[in-house]
C-alpha positions as CSV (number, residue, x, y, z in Angstrom):
1,M,0.0,0.0,0.0
2,L,2.9,2.3,0.7
3,Q,4.2,1.8,-2.8
4,A,0.7,2.6,-4.2
5,Y,0.6,5.7,-2.1
6,K,3.9,6.9,-3.4
7,Y,2.9,6.4,-7.1
8,G,-0.5,8.0,-6.4
9,F,1.2,11.0,-5.0
10,L,3.7,11.4,-7.8
11,T,1.0,10.8,-10.4
12,A,-1.2,13.6,-8.9
13,L,1.9,15.9,-8.6
14,R,2.7,15.5,-12.3
15,N,-0.8,16.4,-13.5
16,K,-0.2,19.9,-14.7
17,G,-3.9,20.6,-15.1
18,F,-4.8,19.7,-11.6
19,M,-1.8,21.5,-10.2
20,F,-2.8,24.7,-12.0
21,W,-6.4,24.7,-10.6
22,T,-5.4,23.7,-7.1
23,L,-2.3,25.9,-6.7
24,A,-1.6,28.4,-9.5
25,F,-5.1,29.6,-9.9
26,P,-5.7,30.4,-6.2
27,V,-2.4,32.2,-6.0
28,I,-3.2,34.3,-9.0
29,L,-6.7,35.0,-7.7
30,G,-5.4,35.9,-4.3
31,T,-2.9,38.3,-5.9
32,F,-5.7,40.0,-7.8
33,F,-7.7,40.3,-4.6
34,N,-4.8,41.9,-2.9
35,I,-4.3,44.4,-5.8
36,A,-8.0,45.3,-5.9
37,F,-8.5,45.5,-2.1
38,G,-5.2,47.3,-1.6
39,S,-6.6,50.1,-3.9
40,I,-9.8,50.2,-1.9
41,M,-8.0,50.4,1.4
42,A,-5.7,53.1,0.1
43,N,-8.8,55.2,-0.5
44,T,-10.4,54.4,2.8
45,E,-7.5,54.8,5.2
46,N,-7.9,54.8,9.0
47,F,-9.9,57.8,10.1
48,A,-7.8,60.9,10.7
49,A,-8.7,63.7,13.0
50,I,-10.6,66.6,11.3
51,P,-9.1,70.0,11.4
52,A,-11.7,72.7,12.4
53,A,-11.4,76.4,13.1
54,I,-12.9,77.7,16.4
55,V,-14.0,81.4,16.3
56,I,-15.1,82.7,19.7
57,E,-17.3,85.8,19.0
58,S,-18.9,86.0,22.5
59,E,-18.9,84.0,25.7
60,S,-21.6,82.4,27.7
61,A,-22.3,79.3,29.7
62,E,-23.0,77.3,26.5
63,T,-19.7,78.6,25.1
64,E,-17.8,77.1,28.0
65,Y,-19.6,73.8,27.7
66,F,-18.9,73.7,24.0
67,L,-15.2,74.4,24.4
68,E,-14.9,71.7,27.0
69,M,-16.5,69.3,24.5
70,I,-14.1,70.3,21.8
71,E,-11.2,69.8,24.2
72,S,-12.4,66.2,25.0
73,L,-12.9,65.4,21.3
74,S,-9.3,66.5,20.5
75,Q,-7.5,64.4,23.0
76,G,-6.1,60.9,22.9
77,D,-5.1,58.5,20.1
78,N,-8.6,58.5,18.7
79,A,-9.1,62.2,18.6
80,L,-12.0,63.3,16.4
81,I,-11.0,66.8,15.6
82,I,-8.0,69.1,15.6
83,P,-9.1,72.6,16.8
84,H,-7.5,75.8,15.5
85,Y,-8.5,78.8,17.6
86,A,-8.5,82.0,15.4
87,D,-10.5,85.1,14.5
88,M,-13.0,85.0,11.7
89,A,-10.6,86.5,9.1
90,E,-7.9,83.9,9.9
91,A,-10.5,81.1,10.0
92,E,-11.9,82.0,6.6
93,R,-8.4,82.0,5.1
94,L,-7.7,78.5,6.6
95,L,-11.0,77.3,5.2
96,A,-10.4,78.7,1.8
97,N,-6.9,77.1,1.6
98,G,-8.2,73.7,2.7
99,D,-6.3,73.8,6.0
100,T,-9.6,73.3,7.9
101,E,-12.8,71.4,7.0
102,G,-15.1,73.9,8.7
103,I,-15.5,76.9,11.1
104,F,-17.4,76.7,14.4
105,Q,-18.8,80.1,15.4
106,V,-19.2,80.4,19.1
107,N,-21.7,83.1,20.0
108,N,-24.9,83.6,22.0
109,D,-27.3,82.7,19.1
110,N,-28.5,79.3,18.1
111,A,-27.5,77.7,21.4
112,G,-24.1,79.3,21.0
113,I,-22.9,77.4,18.0
114,G,-22.8,78.0,14.2
115,L,-21.0,76.0,11.5
116,I,-19.5,77.3,8.2
117,V,-18.4,74.9,5.4
118,I,-17.7,75.4,1.7
119,R,-17.9,71.8,0.5
120,Q,-19.8,68.6,1.3
121,G,-18.3,65.3,2.4
122,L,-17.8,62.9,5.3
123,N,-15.7,65.3,7.4
124,Q,-18.3,68.1,7.0
125,S,-21.1,65.8,8.0
126,I,-19.2,64.8,11.1
127,L,-18.7,68.5,12.1
128,K,-22.4,69.2,11.5
129,N,-23.4,66.2,13.7
130,I,-21.1,67.6,16.4
131,A,-22.8,71.0,16.2
132,D,-26.3,69.6,16.0
133,S,-25.7,67.2,18.9
134,F,-24.5,70.0,21.1
135,I,-27.5,72.2,20.2
136,Q,-29.9,69.4,21.1
137,I,-28.1,68.6,24.4
138,S,-27.9,72.3,25.3
139,G,-31.6,72.7,24.7
140,T,-32.4,69.7,26.9
141,V,-30.2,70.9,29.7
142,N,-31.8,74.4,29.6
143,R,-35.3,72.8,29.8
144,I,-34.3,70.6,32.7
145,A,-32.7,73.6,34.5
146,A,-35.9,75.5,34.2
147,K,-38.2,72.7,35.4
148,N,-36.1,70.7,37.8
149,P,-32.9,72.4,38.9
150,A,-32.2,69.7,41.5
151,G,-31.9,67.0,38.7
152,L,-29.6,69.1,36.5
153,E,-26.3,67.5,37.6
154,Q,-27.6,63.9,37.0
155,A,-29.1,64.9,33.7
156,I,-25.8,66.4,32.5
157,Q,-24.0,63.2,33.6
158,N,-26.5,61.0,31.7
159,L,-26.2,63.2,28.6
160,T,-22.4,63.1,28.7
161,E,-22.5,59.3,28.9
162,E,-24.8,59.2,25.9
163,I,-22.3,61.3,23.9
164,N,-19.4,58.9,24.8
165,I,-21.2,55.7,23.8
166,N,-18.8,55.1,20.9
167,K,-15.8,53.2,22.2
168,E,-13.4,50.5,20.9
169,I,-14.4,47.0,21.8
170,Y,-12.7,43.6,21.3
171,L,-14.8,41.3,19.2
172,G,-12.7,38.2,18.9
173,K,-9.4,36.5,18.9
174,G,-8.3,37.9,15.5
175,E,-8.5,41.2,13.8
176,T,-10.3,41.3,10.5
177,D,-10.9,44.0,7.9
178,T,-13.9,44.4,5.6
179,T,-12.4,42.3,2.8
180,V,-10.9,39.4,4.7
181,H,-14.1,37.2,4.1
182,Y,-13.1,37.1,0.4
183,Y,-9.8,35.4,1.5
184,Y,-11.7,32.9,3.7
185,A,-13.9,32.1,0.7
186,L,-10.7,31.7,-1.4
187,L,-9.2,29.2,1.2
188,A,-12.5,27.3,1.0
189,M,-12.2,27.2,-2.8
190,V,-8.6,25.9,-2.5
191,C,-9.7,23.1,-0.2
192,L,-12.6,22.2,-2.4
193,M,-10.3,22.2,-5.4
194,G,-9.1,18.9,-3.9
195,S,-12.1,17.5,-5.7
196,Y,-10.0,17.5,-8.9
197,F,-7.5,15.2,-7.3
198,G,-10.3,13.0,-6.0
199,Y,-12.0,12.9,-9.4
200,G,-8.7,12.0,-11.1
201,K,-8.1,9.1,-8.8
202,V,-11.5,7.6,-9.3
203,A,-11.2,8.1,-13.1
204,G,-8.0,6.2,-12.8
205,I,-9.7,3.0,-11.6
206,Q,-12.8,3.1,-13.9
207,A,-11.9,0.8,-16.7
208,N,-14.3,2.4,-19.2
209,L,-12.6,5.8,-19.0
210,S,-9.0,5.1,-19.9
211,P,-6.6,2.3,-20.9
212,L,-4.6,3.0,-17.7
213,A,-7.7,2.4,-15.6
214,A,-8.4,-0.8,-17.4
215,R,-4.9,-2.1,-16.7
216,R,-5.3,-1.1,-13.0
217,C,-8.6,-3.0,-12.8
218,I,-7.0,-6.3,-13.9
219,S,-4.0,-5.9,-11.6
220,P,-3.8,-8.2,-8.6
221,S,-4.1,-5.3,-6.2
222,K,-7.4,-5.0,-4.4
223,K,-9.7,-2.2,-5.4
224,I,-10.1,-1.0,-1.8
225,T,-6.3,-0.8,-1.5
226,M,-6.0,1.3,-4.6
227,I,-8.9,3.6,-3.5
228,L,-7.4,4.1,0.0
229,S,-3.9,4.8,-1.2
230,D,-5.1,7.1,-3.9
231,F,-7.3,9.0,-1.4
232,A,-4.4,9.4,1.1
233,A,-2.0,10.5,-1.7
234,A,-4.5,13.1,-3.0
235,A,-5.4,14.4,0.4
236,T,-1.8,14.8,1.3
237,L,-0.9,16.7,-1.8
238,Q,-4.0,18.9,-1.5
239,F,-3.2,19.7,2.2
240,I,0.3,20.7,1.1
241,T,-1.2,22.9,-1.6
242,V,-3.5,24.6,0.9
243,L,-0.5,25.3,3.2
244,I,1.4,26.8,0.4
245,V,-1.5,29.1,-0.5
246,I,-1.9,30.2,3.1
247,A,1.8,30.9,3.4
248,Y,1.7,33.0,0.3
249,L,-1.4,35.0,1.4
250,A,-0.1,35.6,4.9
251,G,3.6,35.9,4.3
252,V,3.8,37.6,0.9
253,L,0.4,39.5,0.6
254,G,0.1,40.2,4.4
255,V,-3.4,38.9,4.8
256,N,-4.3,38.7,8.6
257,F,-5.8,35.3,9.4
258,G,-5.6,35.8,13.2
259,E,-3.4,34.0,15.7
260,Q,-5.1,30.6,15.8
261,W,-2.6,28.9,13.5
262,G,-3.0,25.4,14.9
263,F,-6.7,25.4,14.4
264,L,-6.2,27.1,11.0
265,I,-4.1,24.2,9.9
266,L,-6.5,21.7,11.4
267,T,-9.4,23.3,9.4
268,S,-7.3,23.2,6.2
269,F,-6.5,19.5,6.8
270,V,-10.2,18.6,7.4
271,G,-11.2,20.8,4.4
272,S,-8.6,19.1,2.1
273,N,-10.0,15.7,3.0
274,M,-13.5,16.8,2.4
275,G,-12.6,18.3,-1.0
276,V,-10.9,15.1,-2.1
277,A,-13.9,13.0,-0.8
278,F,-16.3,15.3,-2.7
279,G,-14.4,14.7,-5.9
280,I,-14.4,11.0,-5.5
281,C,-18.1,11.0,-4.7
282,F,-18.8,13.2,-7.8
283,A,-16.8,10.9,-10.1
284,S,-18.5,7.9,-8.7
285,F,-22.0,9.1,-9.4
286,V,-21.6,11.1,-12.6
287,K,-21.3,9.3,-15.9
288,G,-19.8,10.5,-19.1
289,S,-16.4,11.1,-20.8
290,E,-13.5,12.3,-18.8
291,N,-13.5,15.7,-20.4
292,A,-17.3,16.1,-19.8
293,M,-17.0,15.1,-16.2
294,S,-14.1,17.5,-15.6
295,S,-16.0,20.4,-17.1
296,L,-19.1,19.6,-15.0
297,L,-17.0,19.3,-11.8
298,S,-15.5,22.8,-12.5
299,A,-19.0,24.2,-12.9
300,V,-20.3,22.6,-9.7
301,T,-17.2,23.6,-7.7
302,M,-17.2,27.3,-8.8
303,S,-21.0,27.5,-8.2
304,L,-20.5,26.3,-4.6
305,C,-17.7,28.8,-4.1
306,F,-19.9,31.6,-5.6
307,L,-22.6,30.8,-3.1
308,S,-20.1,30.9,-0.3
309,G,-19.1,34.5,-1.1
310,L,-16.1,34.2,-3.3
311,M,-17.3,36.5,-6.1
312,Y,-19.8,38.5,-4.1
313,G,-19.1,39.0,-0.4
314,N,-22.7,39.2,0.8
315,M,-23.8,36.2,-1.3
316,K,-23.8,33.9,1.7
317,D,-26.0,36.3,3.7
318,V,-28.4,36.4,0.7
319,V,-28.5,32.6,0.7
320,E,-29.0,32.5,4.5
321,N,-32.0,34.8,4.3
322,N,-33.7,33.0,1.4
323,A,-32.5,29.4,1.5
324,P,-30.5,28.7,4.6
325,I,-30.4,24.9,4.0
326,I,-28.0,25.6,1.1
327,N,-25.4,27.0,3.5
328,R,-25.8,24.0,5.7
329,I,-25.0,21.5,3.0
330,N,-22.6,23.6,0.8
331,P,-19.0,22.4,1.5
332,A,-17.5,25.7,0.5
333,A,-19.8,27.5,3.0
334,M,-18.9,25.1,5.8
335,L,-15.2,25.9,5.2
336,S,-15.5,29.7,4.9
337,D,-17.7,29.6,8.1
338,A,-15.0,27.6,9.9
339,Y,-12.2,30.0,9.0
340,Y,-14.4,33.1,9.8
341,A,-15.5,31.7,13.2
342,L,-12.0,30.8,14.1
343,A,-10.7,34.3,13.4
344,V,-13.5,36.4,14.8
345,Y,-15.4,34.7,17.6
346,D,-14.0,34.4,21.1
347,T,-15.6,31.0,21.7
348,Y,-15.2,27.8,19.7
349,S,-18.8,26.7,19.6
350,R,-19.5,27.8,16.1
351,Y,-16.1,26.6,14.9
352,I,-16.7,23.1,16.4
353,I,-20.1,22.9,14.7
354,C,-18.4,23.7,11.4
355,I,-15.7,21.1,11.9
356,I,-18.2,18.4,12.9
357,S,-20.3,19.3,9.8
358,M,-17.3,18.9,7.5
359,L,-16.3,15.5,9.1
360,I,-19.9,14.3,8.6
361,A,-19.9,15.5,5.0
362,T,-16.6,13.7,4.4
363,A,-17.9,10.5,5.9
364,L,-21.0,10.7,3.8
365,F,-19.1,11.3,0.6
366,C,-16.8,8.4,1.3
367,A,-19.6,6.0,2.2
368,A,-21.6,6.9,-0.9
369,S,-18.5,6.5,-3.1
370,A,-17.6,3.1,-1.6
371,F,-21.2,1.9,-2.2
372,I,-21.2,2.9,-5.9
373,L,-17.7,1.9,-6.7
374,G,-18.1,-1.5,-5.0
375,R,-21.1,-2.3,-7.2
376,K,-19.4,-1.4,-10.5
377,K,-18.6,-4.3,-12.8
378,Y,-17.5,-4.6,-16.4
379,A,-18.6,-7.1,-18.9
380,S,-15.2,-7.1,-20.5
381,I,-11.9,-5.1,-20.2
């Protein structure tokens, strides 16, 4: 069996078509992802503090409160604005030159705050929200002060806490960006591409598909020995292929897959076996010429990957909302869910469910393949 495993491994390794789809194609696709997403991220850099001019035209209690708020918003690593205190002439010059995004006028009218901008955009919207929020809160405080002076201090404290509800929280073990789910879907595709190796191995023992398969069928080796050795060889090669792709994505392209590398490798190992088992099952059930079966397998594999979010990131959510059963039985969706759960969630419950689902799917694929292949007989070879 060891000799059969060796030849099975070398045969799969020398198949240039399979190696392209399982290794070269994912590397090329990952590179294109990096180029495209790198351009997107370059245009959506981490938020930078907004420069704003502060013009104090008159002083009041609201003026003092507003300046205190501006001071709090301009401190720390996550400062929201950068204040520039100036007179109106200097502020208008800064605004015209693009050195500030807006001018806060501090006076006794309109709850003490006015805002001047000369363009529209995200920064201007944020400055407007700051001014509007302060006007609303100032009005609320004034009404409370008029009706219930004793509760003014507690009201101010509650309103202050409401302003500061935005804070950084830790969502999971790994850090992800808005595009990393595409890379999870890509890894799922790589694992599922093991179906090509599985399909090739089954095609190699079906006497009606090739002369080589006919010779193998009349050899003294037992069919179960050939199937097991071929499966092990294909799964080993596919697992190595997945590790190479992960190393390229993380080491060369800088994709952040979190810190759970042991479980990441385990997921890839289980996924590689599932992909090979899927290919064996497919080749066992589908009848036709070798080229027709290969084309159909490509169509099925890419369709499953599409439904898992490889081409359209929200596709899996669309499927979940309309036909959730598809996500439960789609091998590519199982794999992408496992990678995502491992990187994001701080518990392993969802990850364990994904792994168990993949193991069950692998067992079902293998059982169905053994049943079909064991019943195949040929009138003549």
